[in-house]
Residue frames as a rotation matrix with the C-alpha (Angstrom) as fourth column:
MET 1
-0.452 0.648 0.612 104.41
0.426 0.760 -0.490 168.91
-0.784 0.039 -0.620 68.35
VAL 2
0.585 0.713 -0.385 102.67
0.041 -0.501 -0.865 171.53
-0.810 0.490 -0.323 66.21
TRP 3
0.065 -0.656 -0.752 105.79
-0.875 -0.400 0.273 171.95
-0.480 0.640 -0.599 64.09
LEU 4
-0.814 -0.363 0.453 106.01
-0.177 0.898 0.402 168.19
-0.553 0.247 -0.796 63.47
ILE 5
0.002 0.903 0.430 102.35
0.550 0.358 -0.754 168.09
-0.835 0.238 -0.496 62.41
ARG 6
0.676 0.219 -0.704 102.86
-0.333 -0.762 -0.556 171.05
-0.658 0.610 -0.442 60.05
GLN 7
-0.304 -0.912 -0.275 106.06
-0.755 0.054 0.653 169.52
-0.581 0.406 -0.705 58.71
ASP 8
-0.953 0.013 -0.301 104.32
-0.183 0.770 0.612 166.31
0.240 0.638 -0.731 57.60
LYS 9
-0.357 0.905 0.231 100.54
-0.923 -0.304 -0.235 166.60
-0.143 -0.297 0.944 57.58
LYS 10
0.201 0.449 -0.870 99.95
-0.629 0.740 0.236 163.17
0.751 0.500 0.432 56.00
LYS 11
-0.447 -0.442 -0.778 101.89
0.296 0.748 -0.595 161.31
0.844 -0.496 -0.204 58.69
GLY 12
-0.932 0.150 0.330 100.30
-0.358 -0.530 -0.769 163.61
0.060 -0.834 0.548 61.28
LYS 13
-0.003 0.994 -0.110 96.82
-0.969 0.024 0.247 162.51
0.249 0.107 0.963 60.20
VAL 14
0.177 -0.004 -0.984 97.84
-0.116 0.993 -0.024 158.85
0.977 0.118 0.175 60.34
GLY 15
-0.806 -0.552 -0.214 99.31
0.179 0.118 -0.977 159.44
0.565 -0.825 0.004 63.80
LEU 16
-0.645 0.643 0.414 96.06
-0.764 -0.520 -0.382 161.01
-0.030 -0.563 0.826 64.99
ILE 17
0.302 0.761 -0.574 94.07
-0.744 0.565 0.357 158.05
0.596 0.319 0.737 63.63
VAL 18
-0.140 -0.453 -0.880 96.39
0.227 0.851 -0.474 155.58
0.964 -0.266 -0.017 65.39
LEU 19
-0.955 -0.225 0.194 96.24
-0.103 -0.361 -0.927 157.62
0.278 -0.905 0.322 68.60
ALA 20
-0.244 0.950 0.196 92.43
-0.962 -0.262 0.071 157.73
0.119 -0.171 0.978 68.45
ALA 21
0.332 0.325 -0.886 92.32
-0.363 0.911 0.198 153.96
0.871 0.256 0.420 67.86
LEU 22
-0.568 -0.625 -0.536 94.58
0.303 0.447 -0.842 153.38
0.765 -0.640 -0.065 70.88
VAL 23
-0.852 0.301 0.428 92.42
-0.519 -0.583 -0.625 155.63
0.061 -0.755 0.653 73.08
VAL 24
0.160 0.963 -0.219 89.24
-0.920 0.226 0.322 153.82
0.359 0.150 0.921 72.00
GLY 25
0.111 -0.207 -0.972 90.93
-0.022 0.977 -0.211 150.46
0.994 0.045 0.104 72.62
VAL 26
-0.875 -0.473 -0.104 91.99
0.120 -0.004 -0.993 151.50
0.469 -0.881 0.060 76.13
LEU 27
-0.542 0.750 0.380 88.49
-0.841 -0.488 -0.236 152.78
0.008 -0.447 0.894 76.93
ILE 28
0.385 0.669 -0.636 86.94
-0.651 0.685 0.327 149.49
0.654 0.289 0.699 75.76
TYR 29
-0.259 -0.598 -0.759 89.55
0.197 0.736 -0.647 147.53
0.946 -0.317 -0.073 77.75
VAL 30
-0.963 -0.081 0.255 88.80
-0.209 -0.371 -0.905 149.52
0.168 -0.925 0.341 80.92
TYR 31
-0.170 0.983 0.072 85.04
-0.973 -0.179 0.146 149.23
0.157 -0.046 0.987 80.34
LEU 32
0.339 0.252 -0.906 85.26
-0.300 0.942 0.150 145.44
0.892 0.221 0.395 79.93
ASN 33
-0.625 -0.631 -0.460 87.43
0.282 0.367 -0.886 145.19
0.728 -0.683 -0.052 83.06
ARG 34
-0.776 0.431 0.460 84.88
-0.630 -0.562 -0.537 147.24
0.027 -0.706 0.707 85.02
GLU 35
0.240 0.906 -0.348 82.09
-0.861 0.364 0.354 144.94
0.448 0.215 0.868 83.84
ALA 36
0.042 -0.321 -0.946 84.15
0.097 0.944 -0.316 141.90
0.994 -0.079 0.070 84.88
LEU 37
-0.909 -0.416 -0.010 84.87
0.076 -0.142 -0.987 143.39
0.409 -0.898 0.161 88.32
ASN 38
-0.466 0.820 0.333 81.21
-0.885 -0.436 -0.164 144.33
0.011 -0.371 0.928 88.79
GLY 39
0.289 0.571 -0.768 80.20
-0.582 0.742 0.333 140.82
0.760 0.351 0.547 87.76
ILE 40
-0.451 -0.544 -0.708 82.41
0.257 0.680 -0.686 139.30
0.855 -0.492 -0.167 90.47
ARG 41
-0.954 0.112 0.278 80.81
-0.298 -0.454 -0.840 141.45
0.032 -0.884 0.467 93.17
PRO 42
-0.646 0.763 -0.029 77.45
0.747 0.623 -0.231 140.21
-0.158 -0.171 -0.973 94.57
């Protein structure tokens, strides 16, 4: 992993940005699902 990042730093940065975006998206998705589940409960 470290070697790949050192080998191509530009693509590594893009990969980190994409990874961060995916993580944020998953967190938002889970948060919205929790809100929906909590809304169903009395």
